[in-house]
C-alpha positions in Angstrom: 117.8 90.9 33.0 120.4 93.5 34.2 117.7 96.2 34.0 115.4 94.5 36.4 117.8 94.0 38.7 118.5 97.2 38.4 115.4 98.5 39.2 114.6 95.7 42.3 117.7 97.7 44.0 116.6 101.0 43.5 112.9 100.1 45.1 115.2 98.1 48.2 116.8 101.6 48.8 113.5 103.6 48.3 111.7 101.4 51.0 115.1 101.6 53.6 114.8 104.9 53.1 111.1 105.4 54.0 112.3 102.5 56.9 114.7 105.2 58.2 112.3 108.0 57.8 109.8 106.5 60.1 112.4 105.8 62.7 114.0 109.1 62.6 110.4 110.8 62.3 109.3 108.7 65.7 112.8 109.4 67.3 111.9 113.4 66.9 108.5 113.5 68.0 110.3 113.8 71.6 107.8 110.9 72.3 110.6 109.1 74.7 108.0 105.7 74.4 110.3 102.7 74.0 110.1 101.0 70.6 107.8 98.9 71.9 105.6 101.3 73.5 106.3 101.2 77.3 106.3 104.5 79.0 109.7 105.4 79.3 110.8 106.7 83.5 114.2 108.2 84.1 114.7 108.0 88.1 117.7 109.8 89.9 117.6 108.4 93.8 119.5 109.7 96.5 121.6 107.0 96.9 122.0 104.0 99.1 122.9 105.4 102.6 120.3 103.7 104.9 117.8 100.6 104.9 115.1 102.7 104.1 116.6 104.4 100.9 117.6 100.3 100.0 114.0 99.7 100.2 112.8 102.7 98.5 114.9 101.4 95.8 113.7 97.9 95.4 110.1 99.4 95.9 110.4 101.6 92.6 112.0 99.3 90.7 110.0 96.6 91.4 106.6 98.3 90.6 108.4 99.3 87.0 108.7 96.3 86.2 105.1 95.2 87.7 103.7 98.3 85.8 105.4 97.0 82.0 107.0 100.5 82.3 110.9 100.8 81.5 113.0 102.3 83.6 116.4 103.7 83.4 117.9 104.6 86.9 121.0 106.6 88.2 122.2 106.6 91.9 122.8 110.0 92.2 125.9 108.8 95.7 124.3 111.7 97.7 125.7 114.3 95.7 123.3 116.7 93.8 126.0 117.8 90.8 125.8 113.7 89.8 121.6 114.2 90.1 121.7 117.3 87.9 123.6 115.1 85.0 121.3 112.4 85.0 118.2 114.6 84.9 120.2 116.3 82.0 120.5 112.9 80.6 117.0 111.9 80.8 116.4 115.1 78.9 118.2 114.0 76.2 117.5 110.7 76.1 114.0 112.0 75.8 112.6 110.0 78.1 108.6 110.0 79.1 108.6 111.0 82.8 111.4 112.3 85.0 111.2 111.3 88.7 113.3 112.2 91.4 114.8 112.2 95.3 116.7 115.6 95.5 119.9 115.3 97.8 119.1 118.8 99.6 116.3 121.2 98.9 117.8 124.1 96.7 119.5 124.5 93.2 117.0 122.6 90.8 115.0 125.4 89.1 117.6 125.9 85.8 117.6 121.8 85.7 113.8 121.6 86.1 113.1 124.2 84.0 115.2 122.5 81.1 112.7 119.5 81.8 109.8 121.4 81.3 110.8 123.3 78.1 111.5 120.0 76.8 107.8 119.2 77.8 109.3 116.2 80.0 106.8 116.0 83.1 108.6 115.5 86.5 107.9 114.2 89.7 109.4 115.0 93.2 109.2 111.7 95.7 109.9 111.5 99.3 111.9 115.0 99.4 110.9 118.5 98.3 112.4 121.2 96.7 112.1 124.8 97.5 111.5 126.3 93.9 108.8 129.1 93.6 107.9 128.0 90.5 105.5 125.3 91.4 104.6 124.4 87.6 108.2 123.4 87.0 107.2 119.9 88.7 103.5 117.9 88.5 103.4 116.8 92.1 105.4 115.9 94.9 104.7 112.1 96.6 105.6 111.7 100.0 105.7 112.1 103.6 105.1 115.1 105.8 108.2 115.3 107.4 107.4 118.2 109.8 104.3 116.3 111.6 107.1 113.3 111.5 109.3 115.4 114.0 106.0 116.6 115.8 104.9 113.0 116.6 108.6 112.1 118.0 108.3 115.1 119.9 104.6 114.8 121.3 105.2 111.3 122.5 108.7 112.1 124.7 106.4 115.6 126.1 104.0 112.6 127.1 106.6 110.8 128.9 107.4 113.4 130.9 104.0 115.6 131.6 104.0 116.9 134.8 107.5 116.6 135.7 110.1 119.6 135.8 113.8 118.1 135.9 115.8 119.3 133.1 115.3 116.7 130.5 118.4 117.2 128.5 118.3 115.5 124.4 120.7 115.1 121.7 119.9 115.3 117.7 121.3 113.5 115.4 120.0 115.4 112.1 120.1 114.0 108.7 122.1 115.8 105.9 122.3 119.2 105.7 120.1 121.0 104.1 117.8 117.5 102.9 114.5 118.4 103.7 113.8 115.7 106.1 116.6 116.9 108.6 115.4 120.6 108.2 111.6 119.6 108.6 111.9 116.6 111.3 114.2 119.0 113.3 111.1 121.9 112.9 108.4 119.4 114.3 110.4 118.0 117.1 111.7 121.9 117.8 107.4 122.8 117.8 106.3 120.1 119.7 108.9 120.7 123.1 108.6 124.0 122.9 106.3 124.7 125.6 107.7 122.6 128.1 110.9 124.6 129.2 112.0 121.5 131.0 113.2 119.4 127.6 115.9 121.2 126.0 118.2 119.7 123.0 121.7 120.2 124.6 123.4 119.3 121.3 122.4 118.9 117.9 125.0 117.5 115.0 124.2 116.2 111.5 125.1 112.3 110.9 124.0 112.2 107.1 121.8 110.0 107.7 124.0 106.8 107.8 124.7 104.6 110.4 128.5 104.5 110.5 128.5 108.3 111.1 125.4 108.1 113.6 127.8 106.1 115.4 131.1 108.2 115.4 128.8 111.2 115.9 127.5 110.0 119.2 130.5 108.7 120.4 132.1 112.2 120.5 128.8 113.2 122.0 129.1 111.1 125.0 132.5 112.4 125.4 131.6 116.0 125.6 128.2 115.7 126.7 128.1 114.3 130.5 124.4 114.0 131.1 122.0 112.8 128.7 118.5 111.4 128.6 117.4 111.6 125.0 118.4 110.6 121.6 116.3 112.1 118.7 117.6 109.9 115.3 116.2 111.5 112.4 116.2 108.1 111.0 116.9 104.8 112.3 120.3 104.1 110.8 122.0 107.1 112.4 120.0 105.6 115.5 121.6 101.5 115.2 124.4 103.2 115.0 124.1 105.6 118.5 123.1 102.7 120.3 126.4 100.8 119.5 128.1 103.7 121.0 126.4 104.2 123.8 126.6 100.3 124.6 130.7 100.8 124.0 130.2 103.6 126.9 128.8 101.3 129.2 125.2 102.4 129.1 122.1 100.7 128.3 119.8 101.6 125.2 116.0 102.5 125.9 117.3 102.8 129.2 120.1 105.0 130.5 119.0 106.7 127.4 115.6 107.0 125.8 115.5 106.7 122.2 113.1 108.3 119.4 114.0 107.4 116.2 111.7 108.1 112.3 111.5 105.8 109.5 110.6 102.0 110.7 112.7 99.4 109.1 113.6 96.2 110.2 116.6 96.9 111.7 114.8 99.8 113.7 111.6 98.0 114.1 113.6 95.2 115.9 115.6 96.8 118.4 112.7 98.7 119.2 111.0 95.1 119.5 114.4 94.6 122.2 113.5 97.7 123.9 116.6 99.4 122.5 114.7 102.0 121.3 111.5 103.2 122.6 109.8 105.1 120.0 109.6 104.9 116.3 107.6 107.6 113.5 107.2 105.5 110.2 108.6 106.8 107.2 107.2 104.5 104.4 109.6 103.6 101.8 107.3 101.7 99.4 106.7 104.5 97.1 107.3 102.4 94.1 103.2 101.4 93.3 101.8 105.1 93.7 105.0 106.4 91.5 104.0 104.1 89.1 100.1 105.3 88.7 100.9 108.9 89.0 103.9 108.4 85.8 100.4 107.3 83.3 98.7 109.7 84.4 100.8 112.6 83.9 102.3 111.0 80.5 98.7 111.1 79.7 98.1 114.9 80.7 96.0 114.4 83.5 95.8 116.6 86.1 97.0 115.5 89.6 96.9 116.7 93.7 100.5 118.9 93.6 101.0 116.8 97.1 100.6 113.5 97.8 101.0 112.1 101.0 101.5 108.8 102.1 99.8 106.4 104.8 102.0 106.2 107.7 101.6 105.3 111.4 104.1 105.1 114.6 105.2 101.9 117.0 105.9 101.1 120.5 107.7 98.4 121.5 104.7 96.1 121.5 103.5 97.2 117.7 106.8 96.5 116.7 106.6 93.6 118.2 103.4 92.4 116.5 104.3 94.0 112.9 107.8 92.2 112.3 106.4 89.2 111.2 104.8 91.0 108.3 107.0 93.3 107.9 108.1 94.0 104.1 111.3 96.1 104.8 
């Protein structure tokens, strides 16, 4: 009887070792797949600086759940070093795919090379990087920020067509060094370049936040006596600026024409009320496209290196029509 018990114990031990070896083999393979076979996506978000970013985060979380993916989410709180930490953590965890929206354009080559060496494909969302080595990421999904700036400038030029009186423009820029801030500034400047009467008299960063948009605009209103137009790189800064303009006894949309980018619900509401004059859309609903791309790059399928989102522009009447069905 004792011998039988010893043999049973030995057999149990062998089975346990075999099972452990199997788990270890799966882990060491670097597949990153979760225990139930789900695709594992590591995503690093810029932060929550605006209504746009909140909608973007929700779109990605909802789309991951709908696709049956395991989402490892990290909020960088507007700090590049936190994003780099998150990406390195994703690499250590051996996720299947890494996606992130870069805080700034520069300084990513080292960590992206680490991901490439680990054979983990990377997708850029919303914002680009300035890396010369395009093999460090599979694709960039997002808007054409230069086009957005140009559309804002084109609308302004049309408003003052045939007029020669000076038009003083204040520009509220996004975060310094961020792709949308750089590109929206360039597109707008290019659009108004042939019109010497339209001049940017003040350009300052409001970091894409409503609070800073208000604070910066308060200072500009005190230092700049004549302002005809405000061009804000996003709705939230424009909404903050509206508070400052109203507090200064001026009427937004009338005394100062206002152009913004994004078309989030609060911005569209202000547009419908005439406080903003024109909005260039930048859609945050990238989740479904991102999940589709993650599946493809994980499978080794070829994808286009640049994928644009479909967007439009809004006047006051168009905003009124679109608001009832607005998703963000």
